[in-house]
C-alpha positions as CSV (number, residue, x, y, z in Angstrom):
1,M,-4.9,-24.1,-81.1
2,P,-3.2,-26.7,-83.3
3,D,-4.5,-27.5,-86.8
4,F,-6.5,-30.7,-86.6
5,I,-7.0,-33.0,-89.6
6,L,-10.2,-34.2,-87.8
7,D,-11.9,-32.0,-85.2
8,V,-14.8,-33.6,-83.3
9,Q,-16.9,-31.4,-81.0
10,G,-19.8,-32.3,-78.7
11,L,-20.6,-35.7,-80.2
12,E,-23.6,-37.4,-78.7
13,T,-25.0,-40.8,-79.8
14,T,-28.0,-42.8,-78.4
15,F,-29.5,-46.2,-79.0
16,K,-33.2,-47.1,-78.5
17,T,-33.6,-50.4,-76.7
18,P,-36.7,-52.2,-75.3
19,D,-35.6,-51.1,-71.8
20,G,-35.1,-47.5,-72.7
21,T,-32.7,-45.1,-74.5
22,V,-29.0,-45.8,-73.9
23,H,-26.8,-42.7,-74.0
24,A,-23.7,-44.3,-75.4
25,V,-21.7,-41.2,-76.2
26,N,-22.3,-38.0,-74.2
27,G,-20.5,-35.0,-75.5
28,V,-17.1,-36.2,-76.8
29,S,-14.7,-33.6,-78.2
30,F,-11.2,-34.3,-79.5
31,G,-8.8,-33.4,-82.3
32,L,-6.4,-35.4,-84.4
33,K,-3.3,-33.8,-85.8
34,E,-1.8,-34.8,-89.1
35,G,0.5,-37.8,-88.8
36,E,-0.3,-38.3,-85.2
37,T,-1.3,-41.6,-83.5
38,L,-4.1,-41.1,-81.0
39,G,-4.8,-44.0,-78.6
40,V,-8.4,-44.3,-77.3
41,V,-8.6,-46.6,-74.2
42,G,-11.3,-47.8,-71.8
43,E,-13.2,-50.9,-70.8
44,S,-15.9,-52.5,-73.0
45,G,-19.0,-50.3,-73.3
46,C,-17.3,-47.0,-72.6
47,G,-18.1,-45.6,-76.1
48,K,-14.8,-45.9,-77.9
49,S,-16.0,-47.8,-81.0
50,V,-19.4,-46.0,-81.1
51,T,-17.6,-42.6,-81.2
52,M,-15.6,-43.6,-84.3
53,L,-18.5,-45.3,-86.0
54,S,-20.6,-42.2,-85.4
55,V,-18.0,-40.0,-87.0
56,L,-18.0,-42.3,-90.1
57,G,-21.8,-42.5,-90.3
58,L,-21.8,-46.2,-89.6
59,I,-24.3,-46.2,-86.7
60,P,-27.3,-48.3,-87.8
61,N,-30.4,-46.0,-87.6
62,P,-32.6,-47.3,-86.1
63,P,-31.8,-48.1,-83.3
64,G,-28.8,-45.7,-83.1
65,K,-28.8,-42.0,-83.8
66,V,-26.2,-39.2,-83.6
67,I,-28.2,-36.5,-81.8
68,A,-25.6,-33.7,-81.5
69,G,-22.1,-32.6,-82.4
70,K,-19.9,-32.1,-85.4
71,A,-16.9,-33.8,-87.0
72,V,-15.0,-31.5,-89.3
73,F,-12.7,-33.2,-91.8
74,S,-11.1,-31.2,-94.7
75,G,-13.4,-28.3,-93.9
76,Q,-16.6,-30.4,-94.1
77,D,-18.8,-31.7,-91.3
78,L,-19.0,-35.5,-91.8
79,L,-22.2,-35.6,-89.7
80,K,-24.0,-33.4,-92.1
81,M,-23.0,-35.4,-95.2
82,S,-25.5,-37.5,-97.2
83,N,-25.0,-41.3,-97.4
84,E,-23.6,-40.8,-100.9
85,E,-21.2,-38.0,-99.9
86,I,-19.7,-39.9,-96.9
87,R,-19.3,-43.1,-99.0
88,H,-16.6,-41.2,-100.9
89,V,-14.8,-40.3,-97.6
90,R,-15.1,-43.8,-96.1
91,G,-12.3,-46.0,-97.5
92,G,-10.9,-43.3,-99.7
93,Q,-9.8,-40.6,-97.2
94,I,-10.7,-42.2,-93.8
95,S,-10.3,-46.0,-93.5
96,M,-11.3,-48.3,-90.6
97,I,-9.9,-51.7,-89.6
98,F,-12.7,-53.5,-87.7
99,Q,-12.5,-55.5,-84.6
100,D,-12.9,-59.1,-85.8
101,P,-11.0,-60.2,-88.9
102,M,-12.9,-63.5,-88.8
103,T,-16.2,-61.9,-89.6
104,S,-15.2,-58.6,-91.4
105,L,-14.3,-60.3,-94.7
106,N,-17.0,-61.7,-97.0
107,P,-16.6,-65.5,-96.9
108,V,-18.0,-66.0,-100.5
109,L,-15.8,-63.5,-102.3
110,T,-12.1,-64.0,-103.0
111,I,-9.5,-61.9,-101.2
112,G,-8.6,-60.3,-104.6
113,R,-12.1,-59.3,-105.3
114,Q,-12.5,-57.6,-101.9
115,L,-9.2,-55.7,-102.3
116,E,-10.0,-54.6,-105.9
117,E,-13.4,-53.2,-105.2
118,P,-12.4,-50.1,-103.2
119,L,-9.6,-49.4,-105.8
120,M,-12.1,-49.4,-108.7
121,L,-14.7,-47.5,-106.7
122,H,-12.6,-44.7,-105.1
123,I,-9.7,-44.4,-107.5
124,G,-11.3,-45.5,-110.8
125,M,-8.7,-48.2,-111.6
126,T,-9.4,-50.8,-114.2
127,K,-9.8,-54.5,-113.2
128,K,-6.2,-55.2,-114.3
129,Q,-4.7,-52.2,-112.5
130,A,-6.7,-53.0,-109.3
131,S,-5.5,-56.6,-109.4
132,E,-1.8,-55.6,-109.7
133,R,-2.2,-53.0,-106.9
134,A,-4.0,-55.7,-104.7
135,A,-1.0,-58.0,-105.1
136,E,1.3,-55.0,-104.1
137,L,-0.8,-54.3,-101.0
138,L,-0.7,-57.9,-99.9
139,S,3.1,-57.9,-100.3
140,M,3.3,-54.7,-98.3
141,V,1.6,-56.2,-95.3
142,G,3.8,-59.2,-95.4
143,I,1.8,-62.0,-97.1
144,P,4.1,-64.3,-99.1
145,N,3.3,-65.3,-102.7
146,A,0.8,-62.4,-102.8
147,K,-0.2,-62.7,-106.5
148,D,-1.0,-66.4,-106.1
149,R,-3.1,-65.7,-102.9
150,L,-5.5,-63.3,-104.6
151,G,-7.8,-66.1,-105.7
152,D,-8.0,-67.6,-102.2
153,Y,-11.1,-67.2,-100.0
154,P,-10.9,-65.9,-96.4
155,H,-11.2,-69.4,-94.8
156,Q,-7.9,-70.2,-96.5
157,Y,-6.1,-67.5,-94.5
158,S,-5.1,-67.7,-90.8
159,G,-6.5,-65.1,-88.3
160,G,-3.3,-63.1,-88.5
161,M,-3.2,-63.1,-92.3
162,R,-6.9,-62.1,-92.4
163,Q,-6.1,-59.1,-90.2
164,R,-3.2,-58.2,-92.6
165,V,-5.7,-58.3,-95.5
166,M,-8.0,-56.0,-93.5
167,I,-5.1,-53.6,-93.1
168,A,-4.2,-53.8,-96.8
169,M,-7.8,-53.1,-97.6
170,A,-7.9,-50.1,-95.3
171,L,-4.6,-48.7,-96.8
172,S,-5.5,-49.4,-100.4
173,C,-6.6,-45.9,-101.2
174,S,-3.8,-44.2,-99.2
175,P,-6.1,-42.7,-96.6
176,Q,-5.3,-39.6,-94.5
177,I,-6.7,-41.2,-91.4
178,L,-6.6,-44.9,-90.4
179,I,-9.0,-45.9,-87.5
180,A,-8.1,-49.3,-86.0
181,D,-10.8,-50.7,-83.8
182,E,-9.1,-53.2,-81.5
183,P,-7.5,-54.9,-84.5
184,T,-5.5,-57.4,-82.4
185,T,-8.2,-58.6,-80.0
186,A,-8.8,-62.0,-81.6
187,L,-5.2,-62.8,-82.2
188,D,-2.5,-64.4,-80.1
189,V,0.3,-62.4,-78.5
190,T,2.9,-63.0,-81.2
191,I,0.6,-62.0,-84.0
192,Q,-0.5,-59.0,-82.0
193,A,3.1,-57.7,-81.9
194,Q,3.5,-58.3,-85.6
195,I,0.3,-56.4,-86.5
196,T,1.3,-53.5,-84.1
197,D,4.8,-53.3,-85.7
198,L,3.3,-53.4,-89.2
199,V,0.9,-50.5,-88.5
200,K,3.8,-48.5,-87.0
201,R,6.0,-49.1,-90.1
202,L,3.2,-48.3,-92.5
203,R,2.3,-45.1,-90.6
204,S,5.9,-44.0,-90.9
205,E,6.1,-44.9,-94.6
206,L,2.7,-43.4,-95.6
207,G,2.6,-40.4,-93.2
208,M,-1.1,-41.0,-92.2
209,A,-2.7,-40.2,-88.9
210,V,-3.9,-43.2,-86.8
211,I,-6.7,-43.6,-84.2
212,W,-6.0,-46.8,-82.3
213,I,-9.0,-48.0,-80.2
214,T,-8.1,-50.6,-77.5
215,H,-8.5,-51.7,-73.9
216,D,-4.8,-52.8,-73.9
217,L,-2.7,-50.1,-72.3
218,G,0.5,-52.0,-73.1
219,V,-0.1,-51.7,-76.8
220,V,-0.9,-48.0,-76.5
221,A,2.4,-47.3,-74.6
222,G,4.5,-48.3,-77.6
223,L,2.3,-47.0,-80.3
224,A,0.5,-43.7,-79.5
225,D,1.6,-40.1,-79.3
226,R,-1.4,-39.0,-77.3
227,V,-4.1,-40.9,-75.3
228,L,-7.8,-40.4,-74.6
229,V,-9.2,-42.3,-71.7
230,M,-13.0,-42.9,-72.0
231,Y,-15.6,-43.9,-69.4
232,G,-19.4,-43.7,-69.5
233,G,-19.4,-42.2,-73.0
234,L,-17.1,-39.3,-71.9
235,I,-13.5,-38.5,-72.2
236,I,-12.2,-38.3,-68.7
237,E,-8.5,-37.8,-69.3
238,E,-6.3,-36.7,-72.2
239,A,-2.5,-36.5,-72.2
240,P,0.6,-37.3,-74.2
241,V,1.4,-40.9,-73.7
242,K,4.5,-40.5,-71.5
243,D,2.7,-38.0,-69.3
244,L,-0.3,-40.2,-68.9
245,Y,1.8,-43.2,-67.8
246,A,4.0,-41.2,-65.5
247,N,1.3,-39.0,-64.0
248,P,-2.2,-40.5,-64.3
249,S,-4.6,-38.0,-62.7
250,H,-8.1,-39.6,-62.9
251,P,-9.0,-42.3,-60.5
252,Y,-10.2,-44.5,-63.4
253,T,-6.8,-44.1,-65.2
254,I,-4.9,-44.8,-62.0
255,G,-7.0,-48.0,-61.6
256,L,-6.4,-49.1,-65.2
257,L,-2.7,-48.6,-65.0
258,G,-2.6,-50.3,-61.6
259,S,-4.2,-53.4,-63.0
260,L,-1.2,-53.9,-65.4
261,P,1.7,-56.2,-64.4
262,R,4.9,-54.2,-64.6
263,V,8.3,-55.8,-65.6
264,D,10.2,-52.9,-64.1
265,A,8.7,-53.2,-60.6
266,K,11.4,-53.6,-57.9
267,V,9.1,-55.5,-55.6
268,H,6.2,-57.8,-56.5
269,S,2.9,-56.2,-55.6
270,K,-0.7,-57.2,-55.9
271,L,-2.4,-56.0,-59.0
272,Y,-5.1,-53.3,-58.5
273,S,-8.7,-54.1,-59.3
274,I,-11.6,-51.6,-59.8
275,D,-14.6,-52.5,-57.7
276,G,-18.1,-52.4,-59.2
277,L,-19.4,-52.4,-62.7
278,P,-19.6,-49.9,-65.6
279,P,-22.7,-47.8,-65.7
280,V,-25.7,-48.6,-67.8
281,L,-26.5,-45.2,-69.3
282,Y,-30.3,-45.1,-69.6
283,Q,-29.9,-41.4,-68.6
284,K,-27.3,-38.9,-69.7
285,P,-24.8,-38.6,-66.8
286,N,-25.5,-35.4,-64.8
287,A,-22.9,-36.4,-62.2
288,C,-19.5,-38.1,-62.4
289,P,-20.2,-41.6,-63.9
290,F,-17.3,-43.1,-62.1
291,A,-18.3,-41.9,-58.6
292,P,-20.0,-45.2,-57.5
293,R,-16.6,-47.0,-58.0
294,C,-14.3,-44.2,-56.8
295,K,-12.5,-44.2,-53.4
296,W,-11.8,-40.4,-53.8
297,A,-15.5,-39.4,-54.4
298,I,-16.7,-36.3,-52.6
299,D,-20.2,-34.8,-52.4
300,R,-19.7,-32.7,-55.5
301,C,-19.0,-35.9,-57.6
302,W,-22.5,-37.1,-57.0
303,N,-24.2,-33.9,-58.0
304,E,-22.1,-32.4,-60.9
305,N,-20.3,-33.9,-63.8
306,P,-16.7,-32.5,-64.1
307,V,-15.4,-31.1,-67.3
308,L,-11.9,-31.6,-68.7
309,E,-9.5,-29.1,-67.0
310,P,-5.8,-28.7,-67.6
311,V,-3.4,-30.1,-65.0
312,S,-0.3,-29.4,-67.2
313,P,0.1,-27.8,-70.6
314,E,-1.1,-30.8,-72.6
315,H,-2.7,-32.9,-69.9
316,R,-6.4,-32.5,-69.1
317,V,-8.6,-34.4,-66.6
318,A,-12.3,-34.4,-65.7
319,C,-12.2,-34.9,-61.9
320,W,-13.2,-32.8,-58.9
321,V,-10.5,-34.3,-56.7
322,D,-6.7,-33.9,-57.0
323,T,-5.7,-37.5,-56.7
324,K,-2.1,-36.6,-55.7
325,T,-3.3,-34.8,-52.5
326,G,-6.8,-36.3,-52.1
327,R,-8.1,-32.7,-51.8
328,P,-10.9,-31.1,-53.9
329,R,-9.6,-29.1,-56.9
330,S,-9.9,-25.4,-56.5
């Protein structure tokens, strides 16, 4: 078993709603190695973001609650920490870039003030030291005239520049883990490529581990070392990135990859679409959550939820059917 910098086991998170309790995360387990980039993919509502927010103690309670599991980081279970204890981990040792740069920054505080605060809080810098470091960070993420831009407010920055500020803020305390929650969603394609390249460069320079949450499999192909595919609050496939793209084994992963246009295709073929809708999880799945949308489904899929089983040394899949042969797995 490799040494993991973050080891999550059996994580379960629910949300109370007027219509009932939603089981958003249903027993997720994964490990993150030092210096590794882990891609987490799946469509909206599959539990990607909730999983990472749960690990960092950022689920609002009520209505949300982490009801089971553990998340071990540096020998301590993050899920058992008090609010005060986990505040010293968040931002300092594990940082997160949130989904929308337009709303993640405080509109009434200057960029400089927002960058300086974590430096003074986590590292104990003076105001002057924090201001100098903030200018360095802005330069590092490619913002020109960084020192002069510290006094600007978020509305004076473009969307791409705001996302760079969010990355600078996340990296300010040299974290061991950077969690990026769909950081390029609101940006145009050119800026997306710049942000992705920036994170790759900074990962190499700083040696941190990265968890990249996205629904864009194209981004993951060029960024991640290993990929988790999520559906219905569960991990349904896990593999090194090259193995996943070459040999997808879960029907959902096959559908996701089939929906991507390929530049290397020899003949033009129609893109694949997955029929049906994602499940609304008012009950914890006791059968395969993908069965209603799956052309390979057999009787066992409707009665029993599969667990992750190895199909090759580092490739695991949760499916009762061998999609290569169409026959049930033994």
